[in-house]
Phi, psi and omega in degrees: 000133182268160177303328180288333177284339184297315176296326178293323179295316177300304182306312179297328178290326184282331181287351178249008180231161173264154181206162181230160175303143181081003183264138170295120195258353182317104185059033171077007180276143181268345186071196185225131182298140182295336183286351190288131177247132179264006179081005175289157184266004171081190183263175183298327188277344183205083187289351176261000187243106183282002178257001185273151170252151178301114180197162176278177187283000174273354183087000176277136176278123181297344180271002180119164182093163182221152182286164172278164178239129173283117174281315181199160178225124174251137179235149174214124177272123186231145170259118183270114182308131177070008181245276178181182168277137176229159169257113175278126181247119177251110172269126173261130187216172167227144178215118184287340179274342181065028183238041176291320180306123180099001174273216187198153172254118174267131188233133167236111177255114177255085182254128184307137175083006184227154172297141176295143180245123175242127187208152173240116188254123184285142173274084192234005178081010170234307178280322174221136191254124179255130175240095183305321179296324181263348184068049178227156173233133179239137171212174184227138176235137185279140181228163188289322180204183187271003178236084180251154170224164180144211183208153176242139172241128182230150164221154185240127173253144173268176183295339174279356180085009172284133192247139181280171173287151182291143175241127175259138180228118177286153173264000000 
């Protein structure tokens, strides 16, 4: 799939699904709120956090592996006809283990004039699109209009649950 076909696929998918302002939009998916607790007791390094994997506080898994690193975040505000305005987010990363597919993007969107949005978006080819050849992950976040300001804070988790350092991106 070429980079030029991604916006067309996003548009086609969004035209067939409903969405609301403030919702993570990549292909109409809303993601999962970060605050959702499934009641699990978590891993040994953090018994109260059901999303943790056994790792030390540097993000490295003691059993091997390394977390991904976000190199850059590009944002672009676009209007999807008959849908809404969105901030298209392209995350450029590096991951020594090459297992970003199946991970997630944790997102905090503090956009002026909107309630803060905290979400965890799976990298599943639908809600967030992974391009391993370019080392990018693409998703879209709905906004109220085309002239927005604020900031995004993103982190990238790989399939093993290893989490990158947070990356702040102004809008």
